[in-house]
N, C-alpha and C positions, 0 to 999 in steps of 0.2 A: 605272733601272739602265742604265749605259752602260759597257761593258767592251770591251777591245781584242781579246778572243778568248774562246772557250769555249762549251760547251753550257750551256743554262739549262733547268732543270726546276723549275717552280713548281706547287705543289698547295695547294688550299684545304682547311682542316680546321676542326673545331669547337673552336677555341681562341682566346685573346685575345692571343697573343704571336706574334712572328716568329722563326723558326729558320732560320739560314743555315749551310750547310756548303760549304766550298770545298776541292776536291780538285785538287792540282796534281802533275804529274810532268814530268820532262824526259827525252826520249829522244835517242839518238845523241849522247851527251855524256859526258865524263869526270865523275867525282864533283866535281872542282873547278869545272868549267864549269857543272854543274847547280846547284851552290851559288850561284855568281855570278848566274846567270840568275834563280833564285828570289828572290834578294835584290833584284835590280833591278826585279822585277815587283811593283808596289805596288798592293795591293787595299785600298780605303778604304771603311769602313762608317760611315755617319753617320745620326743621327736628329734630326729637327726636328719636335717635336710628334708628330703621328700619321704623319708621312712619314719613310720610311726610304730612303736612297740607297746604292747600291753602284757604285763606279767602279773602274776598273783601267787602268793605263798600261803599255804594252809595255816590255819591257826595252830600255834605250837602245842596247845593242849589236845589237839585231835590226834597228832602222831601220824606216821606213815600207814597208809592202807586203810584209814578210817573213813574213806568215802562211803563205804557200805556200813551204815550205822545200824546197831541193834535197835529194834523197835522200842520206842519210848526214850531213847537217848537223844541229846541235842544234835541237830543236823542243820548245816548251813547250805542254803540254796542260792545259786547265783545265776543270773541271766544277763548276757551281753547282747545289746542291740546296737549294731554298727552300720552307719551309712557312709559309703566312700564314693569317690569319682569312678565312673564306669571303667576307666582305663587302668585301674589299680590291679597289681598282683597281690594276692593274700596268702599268708602262711599261718595256719591255725592249728593249735594243739591244746587239748583239754584232757585232763586225767579222768573225767567222768561227766558226760553230757552229750546232747545231740549237737550236730553242726549243720546249718543250712546256709547256702550261698545262692544268690540270685542276681541276674542281669548284670554280669560283669563281662568286659571285653578282655580282661587280663587272665593270667594263670592262677589256678587255685591248688593249694596243697593243704589237705585237711587230715588230721589224725586225732582220734578219740579212743580212749581205753574202754569206753562203755556208753554207747548211744548210737542213734541212727545218723546217717548222712543223707543229705539231699542237695542236689545241684540243679539249678534251673536257668536255662538260657545263658550258658557260659561260652564266650567266644574263644578263650584261650585253652591251654592244656589243663586237664583235671587229674589230680592224683589224690585218691582218698582211701583211708584205711580205718577200720574200726575193729576193736577186739570183740564186740558183741552187739550187733544191731543190723538193721536192714540198710540197704543202699538204694537210692533212686536218683537217676539222672535224666532230665527232661530237656530236649532241645539243645543239646551240647554240640558244638561245631568244630572241635579240634580233637586231639588225642584224649582218650579217657582210660585211666587205669584205676580200678577200684578193687578192694579186697575186704572181706569180712570173715571173722573167725566163726561167726554163728548168726546167720540171717539170710534173707532173700535179697536178690538184686533185680532191679527193674530199670531198663533202659528204654526211653520213649523218644520217638522223633529224632533219632540220631543221624547227623549229617557229617560227622567228623571223619578224620583220616585214619584212625586206628582205635581199636577197642580191646581191652583186656579186663575181664571180669572173673574173679575167683572167689568162691565161698567154700568154707569147710562144712557148712550145714544149712542148706536152703536151696530153693529153686531159683532159676535164672530165666528172665523173660527179656528179650531184646528186640526192639522194632527199629528197622532202618528206613528212614524217610527217602533215602537215595541209595542206589547200588553201592556196595562196599568198595572203597577206593584203595584199601590196603589190607594187610593181614589182620585178623583178629581172633582172639581165643576166649571161649567161655567154658569155665570148668567148675564143677561142684562135686564135693565128696558125698553129698546126700540130698538129692532132689532131682527134679526134672529140669530139662532145658528146652525152652521154646524160642524159636527165632523166626521173625517175619522180615522178608526182604522183597523188594520189587521183583516182578516176574522177569524183567530184563537183566537181572544181575548176572555177571559172568564171574564165577568163583570156582576154586578147587575145594571140594567138600571132604573133610576128614571128621567123621562123627563116630563116636564109640561109647557104648554104655556097658557096664558090668552087671547091671541088674534091671534091664528093661528092654525096650525095642526102639529102633530108629525108624521114623516115618517121615515122608516128604511129599509135599504137594507139587514140587517142581521136578521135571524130568532130569535124571542123573545118568550120565554116561559112566557106567560102573567100571572101576579098576580093581582087579584082584577078585577074591572070593566074596560072594554075596551071602550074608547071613543076617539074622534079625537084630544082632547086637552091634554090627559094624557096617557103615556105608561110606565108601571112599570112591570119588570120581569127580567128573567135571560137570558144571552147569553152564549152558550157553558157551561152550568152548573153553571154559576155564579162565582163571585170572587170579585175583587175590585169594589167600588161604582163609577158609572158614573152618576153624577147628573147634569142635564141640565135644565135651567129655563129661560123663557123670558115672559115679560108682554105685548109684542107687536110684534109678528113675528112667523114664522115657525121654527120648529126644524127638522133637518135632520141628521140621522146617516147613514154614508156611508161606504162601503168597501174601504179600501186603496189598 
């Protein structure tokens, strides 16, 4: 899926077909202007074997970069509501809008130039990027890689194999439902980092902040010099790498 604008909501269901609903409306425009804009906005649905594609081109009168309209000027709003079989893989891209995906067993690749991302109960790998918005992943069961240029990141009930969460401006909160099974990295350029892991977790901790303190509720066998901004060592004998970094906030490692 590659569209010029619009929110995308995908949900997996116990079915063997794909259902697509597109809702469009034009604001700050006369009836004639709205009719012209909708006619110029081409949404194309195609099927090739088991692959379904959705593309959309911006109205020619809008021009490049006119997603952010001046107040009072015509604006086209688009919402995609899609239901797919749970075993589907999805690749989603929008130039402006939120993306939400839920209850899929397959892989998810999502990219938006302006909007939040939310992934719920995903069995496959998740790769999500947004130029400006928050990211939330709940109950994901495989590798998760998420990045935002400006927003917070929240990971809840994670049981996957690997996690990488990066933000240029926001806090990160990550809760592990099971002990980490592979390396993971949480990094922010401007915010706090909070991680909750089971008390039995065996990890190698590498935590550093340039503008705060590192605190832990779990005992750490310290390696190297001990100071308030850096904590490196092993927990329960060591294991997977737990790398936590922030340039402007505190780091907290808590018992789940």
